[in-house]
C-alpha positions in Angstrom: 19.5 20.0 -5.3 16.7 22.0 -3.7 16.8 23.4 -0.2 16.3 20.7 2.4 12.7 20.5 3.6 12.2 22.3 6.9 10.0 19.5 8.4 10.5 18.9 12.1 8.6 17.0 14.6 6.4 20.0 15.2 5.2 19.8 11.6 3.6 16.4 12.3 3.9 15.2 8.7 2.5 11.8 7.9 3.3 9.5 5.0 0.5 7.3 3.9 1.2 4.4 1.5 -1.7 2.4 -0.1 -1.7 -1.0 -1.7 -1.4 -2.4 -5.2 0.8 -5.5 -4.8 3.9 -5.3 -7.0 2.9 -1.7 -8.0 4.0 -0.6 -4.5 7.5 -0.4 -6.1 6.2 2.9 -7.7 6.1 4.4 -4.2 9.8 3.6 -3.6 10.8 5.3 -6.8 8.7 8.4 -5.9 10.3 8.6 -2.4 13.7 8.1 -3.9 13.4 11.3 -5.9 11.9 13.2 -2.9 14.7 12.0 -0.6 17.4 13.1 -3.1 15.9 16.6 -3.2 15.3 16.7 0.5 18.1 14.6 2.2 17.3 15.9 5.7 13.6 15.2 5.4 12.0 12.7 7.8 8.4 11.5 8.2 7.5 11.3 11.9 4.3 9.4 11.2 4.2 6.4 8.8 1.1 4.4 7.9 0.6 1.7 5.3 -1.8 -0.9 4.1 -1.4 -4.0 1.9 1.8 -3.9 -0.1 2.3 -0.3 1.2 2.7 -1.9 4.6 5.9 -3.5 3.5 7.4 -0.1 2.6 6.1 1.4 5.8 7.6 -1.3 8.0 10.9 -1.1 6.3 11.2 2.7 6.6 10.0 2.6 10.2 12.5 -0.1 11.1 15.5 1.4 9.4 17.8 3.4 11.6 19.5 5.5 8.9 18.6 8.7 7.2 15.7 8.8 4.7 17.9 8.6 1.6 19.8 5.6 3.1 16.5 3.9 4.0 15.1 4.5 0.5 18.2 3.2 -1.2 18.1 0.0 0.9 14.4 -0.3 0.2 15.1 0.0 -3.6 17.7 -2.8 -3.1 15.0 -5.0 -1.5 12.5 -4.5 -4.3 15.2 -4.9 -7.0 16.2 -8.3 -5.5 12.6 -9.5 -5.4 11.4 -12.3 -7.6 8.1 -14.3 -7.8 9.8 -17.2 -6.0 10.7 -15.0 -3.1 7.0 -14.0 -2.6 5.3 -17.4 -3.0 6.1 -20.9 -4.1 5.3 -20.9 -7.9 6.6 -24.4 -8.8 4.3 -27.0 -10.4 4.2 -29.2 -7.3 3.2 -26.4 -4.9 0.6 -24.9 -7.3 -0.7 -28.3 -8.2 -1.3 -29.2 -4.5 -3.0 -25.9 -4.0 -5.3 -26.3 -7.0 -6.1 -29.9 -5.8 -7.1 -28.6 -2.4 -9.4 -26.0 -3.8 -11.0 -28.4 -6.3 -11.6 -30.9 -3.5 -13.1 -28.2 -1.3 -15.4 -27.0 -4.0 -16.6 -30.4 -4.9 -17.0 -31.7 -1.3 -20.3 -30.0 -0.6 -18.9 -28.8 2.7 -17.6 -32.1 3.9 -14.3 -32.0 5.9 -12.1 -33.9 3.5 -8.4 -33.3 2.8 -6.3 -30.4 4.0 -7.9 -27.0 4.3 -7.5 -24.6 1.3 -5.7 -21.5 2.7 -4.9 -19.3 -0.3 -4.1 -20.2 -3.8 -0.3 -19.9 -3.1 2.1 -20.5 -0.2 3.6 -17.2 0.9 6.1 -18.7 3.4 9.0 -17.4 1.1 7.8 -13.9 1.5 7.8 -14.3 5.3 11.4 -15.6 5.2 12.4 -12.8 2.8 11.0 -10.1 5.0 12.6 -11.5 8.1 16.0 -11.5 6.4 15.5 -8.0 4.8 14.3 -6.5 8.1 17.0 -8.2 10.2 14.5 -9.9 12.5 14.8 -13.7 12.9 12.0 -13.8 15.5 9.8 -11.4 13.5 9.8 -8.5 15.9 10.6 -5.1 14.3 12.9 -3.9 17.1 14.3 -1.0 14.9 10.9 0.7 15.3 11.3 0.9 19.1 14.9 2.2 18.8 13.7 4.9 16.3 10.9 5.9 18.7 13.3 6.2 21.6 15.8 8.3 19.5 13.1 10.6 18.3 13.5 9.7 14.7 9.9 8.4 14.6 6.8 9.4 16.4 4.4 6.6 15.3 3.9 3.9 12.8 0.7 2.0 11.9 -0.2 -1.0 9.7 -3.8 -2.0 8.9 -5.3 -5.4 8.5 -8.8 -6.9 8.0 -10.1 -9.2 10.7 -11.9 -12.0 8.9 -13.8 -13.0 12.0 -15.4 -9.7 12.8 -15.2 -8.0 9.4 -13.5 -5.0 11.1 -10.6 -3.0 9.8 -7.9 -3.1 12.5 -5.0 -0.6 12.7 -2.1 -1.8 14.7 0.1 1.0 15.8 3.3 1.6 17.8 4.3 4.9 19.3 2.3 8.0 19.3 0.4 9.6 22.2 -3.1 8.8 20.9 -5.3 6.4 22.7 -6.8 3.5 20.7 -9.8 4.5 18.7 -13.0 2.8 17.7 -15.2 3.7 14.8 -17.9 1.8 12.9 -16.3 -1.2 11.2 -12.8 -0.1 12.3 -10.7 -0.1 15.4 -7.1 0.4 16.6 -4.8 -1.5 18.8 -1.4 -0.5 20.2 1.2 -3.2 20.0 4.7 -4.1 19.1 4.7 -4.5 15.3 6.0 -7.7 13.8 6.5 -9.3 10.4 3.2 -11.1 10.9 1.3 -7.8 10.9 3.0 -7.0 7.6 2.2 -10.4 6.2 -1.5 -10.1 7.2 -1.8 -6.6 5.8 -0.5 -7.7 2.4 -2.4 -11.0 2.2 -4.5 -10.5 -1.0 -7.9 -12.2 -0.3 -8.3 -15.8 -1.6 -5.0 -15.5 -3.5 -2.7 -15.2 -0.4 -3.5 -17.1 2.8 -4.8 -15.3 5.8 -2.4 -14.8 8.7 -3.2 -15.4 12.4 -2.7 -12.3 14.6 -3.8 -12.9 18.2 -6.9 -15.0 18.2 -8.2 -14.0 14.7 -7.2 -14.5 11.1 -6.4 -11.4 9.2 -6.1 -10.5 5.5 -5.4 -7.5 3.3 -5.9 -4.2 5.2 -7.6 -2.5 2.3 -10.7 -4.6 2.3 -12.7 -2.7 5.0 -10.5 0.5 5.4 -13.1 3.1 4.4 -10.9 6.0 5.6 -7.3 5.3 4.6 -6.1 8.7 5.8 -7.6 8.2 9.3 -4.7 6.3 11.0 -2.2 9.1 10.2 -4.7 11.7 11.5 -5.4 9.8 14.7 -1.7 9.5 15.3 -1.3 13.3 15.1 -0.4 14.1 11.5 -1.4 17.6 10.4 0.2 17.4 7.0 -0.2 14.2 5.0 1.6 13.0 1.9 -0.3 10.0 0.4 1.2 7.9 -2.4 -1.3 5.9 -4.4 -0.6 3.3 -7.2 -3.9 3.9 -8.9 -3.9 5.5 -12.3 -7.1 7.4 -13.0 -8.1 7.5 -16.7 -9.6 10.5 -18.3 -13.1 10.4 -19.7 -11.6 10.2 -23.1 -9.5 7.2 -22.1 -12.5 5.4 -20.6 -14.9 5.6 -23.6 -14.6 2.4 -25.8 -14.2 3.2 -29.5 -15.6 -0.2 -30.6 -17.7 -3.1 -29.3 -15.9 -4.9 -26.5 -15.6 -8.7 -26.0 -16.9 -10.4 -22.9 -14.5 -9.5 -20.0 -12.3 -12.4 -18.9 -12.1 -13.3 -15.2 -8.7 -11.5 -14.8 -10.3 -8.2 -16.0 -13.2 -8.5 -13.4 -10.7 -9.5 -10.6 -8.6 -6.5 -11.4 -11.5 -4.2 -11.3 -12.6 -5.6 -7.9 -9.1 -5.3 -6.5 -8.8 -1.7 -7.5 -12.2 -0.8 -6.2 -11.5 -2.5 -2.8 -7.9 -1.6 -2.2 -7.2 1.7 -4.1 -10.3 3.8 -4.8 -11.2 4.6 -1.2 -8.0 6.7 -0.7 -9.3 9.2 -3.3 -12.8 9.4 -1.9 -11.3 9.9 1.6 -9.3 12.8 0.2 -12.4 14.3 -1.3 -14.1 14.2 2.0 -11.1 15.7 3.8 -11.1 18.5 1.3 -14.8 19.3 2.0 -14.2 19.2 5.7 -11.2 21.6 5.3 -13.4 24.0 3.3 -16.1 23.9 6.0 -13.5 24.5 8.8 -12.0 27.5 6.9 -15.5 29.1 6.7 -16.2 28.8 10.4 -14.9 31.3 13.0 -12.2 29.7 15.3 -14.6 29.5 18.3 -17.0 27.3 16.3 -14.6 24.7 14.9 -15.0 22.3 17.9 -11.2 21.8 18.1 -11.0 20.7 14.4 -7.9 21.8 12.4 -7.4 22.0 8.7 -5.2 19.2 7.3 -2.8 19.8 4.4 -3.0 16.9 2.0 -1.0 16.0 -1.1 -1.9 12.9 -3.0 0.6 11.6 -5.5 -0.3 8.9 -8.1 1.0 7.5 -11.4 0.6 9.6 -14.5 0.3 6.4 -16.6 -1.3 3.1 -16.2 1.1 0.8 -14.3 -1.1 -2.2 -15.1 -0.6 -1.9 -18.8 3.1 -1.7 -18.3 2.9 -5.2 -16.8 1.8 -6.9 -20.1 5.2 -7.0 -21.8 6.8 -8.6 -18.7 4.2 -11.4 -18.3 6.3 -13.9 -20.3 9.0 -13.7 -17.6 6.8 -15.3 -14.9 7.5 -18.9 -13.8 5.8 -21.2 -16.3 3.3 -22.9 -14.0 2.1 -19.6 -12.6 2.0 -18.0 -16.0 -0.2 -20.9 -17.2 -2.6 -20.3 -14.4 -2.9 -16.6 -15.0 -3.4 -17.0 -18.7 -6.2 -19.4 -17.9 -7.9 -16.6 -16.1 -7.5 -14.4 -19.1 -4.6 -12.1 -18.1 -3.6 -11.7 -21.8 -7.1 -10.7 -22.9 -7.7 -8.2 -20.1 -7.9 -4.6 -21.3 -6.0 -3.4 -18.2 -4.4 -6.4 -16.5 -4.7 -5.0 -12.9 -4.7 -8.4 -11.3 -1.5 -9.4 -13.2 0.3 -6.2 -12.2 -0.4 -6.9 -8.5 1.4 -10.2 -8.5 4.1 -9.6 -11.1 7.0 -9.6 -8.7 9.7 -9.8 -11.4 12.9 -7.6 -11.5 12.3 -6.1 -14.9 8.8 -4.9 -14.0 9.9 -3.6 -10.6 12.7 -1.6 -12.2 10.2 0.1 -14.5 7.9 0.8 -11.7 10.7 2.5 -9.6 11.7 4.5 -12.7 8.1 5.6 -13.3 7.9 6.7 -9.6 11.0 8.8 -10.0 9.9 10.3 -13.2 6.5 11.4 -11.7 8.2 12.8 -8.6 10.6 14.8 -10.8 7.7 16.1 -12.9 5.8 17.3 -9.8 8.9 18.4 -7.9 7.9 22.1 -7.6 4.5 21.1 -6.1 6.1 18.6 -3.7 8.8 21.1 -2.7 6.2 23.7 -1.9 4.2 21.3 0.2 7.3 20.2 2.2 8.8 23.6 2.9 5.4 24.9 4.1 4.0 27.0 1.3 0.2 27.1 1.4 -1.2 24.6 -1.1 -4.6 25.0 -2.9 -7.3 22.9 -1.4 -8.7 19.8 -3.1 -11.9 21.7 -4.0 -10.0 24.5 -5.6 -7.8 22.4 -7.8 -10.4 19.9 -8.8 -10.3 16.5 -7.1 -9.1 14.3 -9.9 -6.2 16.6 -10.7 -4.5 15.8 -7.5 
């Protein structure tokens, strides 16, 4: 075991976890390896979006050490099944499809019940309340961790369907609320409803009412995924993505390709909306760091360099999902196959909703393997050794 990371509150290290649906289990495996190597490590600032909000909320609400919290989080993911995320039986799916068909054929007339998502995610709400130990939905463990000094701040981001804004809900921290074009922040007591809203995949999962507005997946309009952690005071940031980036060789087709099925197009849209912006935000941060470094201190306008480490899969997590597709509940599997999930070159849309134990276990194992592979780099970052900048290493090698 390596030397425990010397990361105290003064280090202001933030952990940023992006989306990816079921692929967020990869983040858990990655953190499991890190926690084993650095059992005394803590992340004072936690931020998450979409499925990463589930991991963020769990860690922020847990009152044990990081290794204890990660092991319990692994237990949560390993116990997950599709039926615990949404109702996938023939009756529930049939009613949902009927509502959508009626809505599409009605010409705007108010007939039948409203169509709110393709599936019913009430099982996920109940599962999270049980796993987080909160019958009323309030994440009271966060407040206790803030008072005890185990946590400085936590933030979860949603998308307001009424205003089109990205809304970051945060608890703790000394920062005032912030407003930027198309995004704002609000201080509040975090609840399961914030987590449900942040992880509500558009169209597929129903929107969630928070306050007077309906909210959905936080990745839709979050153009600067690193910003919540920076606003809350982080000066070192570890960001875990679930997006595999193919090389140029991987991307070039060797033969004529068939017409892309809907599942392939949906997966591409989901990746571009929910996952790609983290990498572009990192590139911008690297450029700003380089500019700051070249300015004399008196001309930096109070800006500081931010140390950033982005961690992402070394292999395509979506392609891993293909062999586990037969384990899905039959009605739901029938629906996905109708969208072309079996013909998709990289079934990204399938991987986001494949909440099956076998796939989850492989994702956790893949996260651990990648963390072990990059252990020296992660250790150097955590113990305070100066890391090369984004621009020096080459952005896509991060």
